[in-house]
C-alpha positions in Angstrom: 20.7 61.6 -7.5 24.5 61.5 -7.7 26.3 64.8 -8.0 27.7 63.8 -11.4 24.3 62.8 -12.7 22.8 64.4 -15.7 20.4 67.3 -14.9 18.5 69.2 -17.6 16.6 72.4 -16.9 14.0 73.9 -19.1 14.4 77.7 -18.9 11.9 80.5 -19.3 11.3 82.2 -22.6 11.7 85.9 -23.0 10.2 88.5 -25.2 12.5 91.4 -26.3 11.2 94.6 -27.8 13.0 97.7 -29.1 11.2 101.0 -28.6 12.2 104.6 -29.2 13.7 105.0 -25.7 15.6 101.6 -25.6 15.4 97.9 -25.3 12.8 96.1 -23.1 12.3 92.5 -22.1 10.0 90.3 -20.1 9.0 86.7 -19.7 6.8 85.7 -22.6 3.1 85.7 -21.6 1.4 82.3 -21.7 -2.2 81.2 -21.0 -3.7 84.6 -20.4 -0.9 86.0 -18.3 -0.1 89.6 -18.6 3.3 90.4 -20.2 5.3 92.8 -18.0 8.3 94.3 -19.8 11.3 95.7 -17.9 13.5 98.4 -19.3 14.7 100.5 -21.0 18.2 99.2 -21.5 20.5 101.2 -23.7 22.0 98.4 -25.7 21.5 94.8 -26.6 24.6 93.9 -24.6 23.1 95.4 -21.4 19.8 93.7 -22.1 21.3 90.2 -22.7 23.5 90.5 -19.6 20.5 91.1 -17.4 18.7 88.1 -18.9 21.8 86.0 -18.5 22.0 86.9 -14.8 18.3 86.0 -14.3 18.9 82.6 -16.0 22.0 82.0 -13.9 19.9 82.6 -10.7 17.2 80.3 -11.9 19.6 77.5 -12.7 21.4 77.9 -9.4 18.1 77.8 -7.5 16.9 74.7 -9.2 20.3 72.9 -9.0 20.5 73.7 -5.2 17.5 71.3 -4.7 19.6 68.4 -6.3 22.8 69.4 -4.5 21.0 69.2 -1.1 20.0 65.6 -1.9 23.5 64.5 -2.9 
């Protein structure tokens, strides 16, 4: 695939929950999987930054497969 070709990545879904001691998140459980929440995070900003970093790593990992071919 050419480096300038269109690449679309379907990203993971996350569940976010606010509890007494802070914000928690985890990948949404599907098909009988157990949902594992990580946290607590003190603010929504902290929480969303962690999720954004995870998504960035996931996109970079997937895109590296295409970059190696080009």
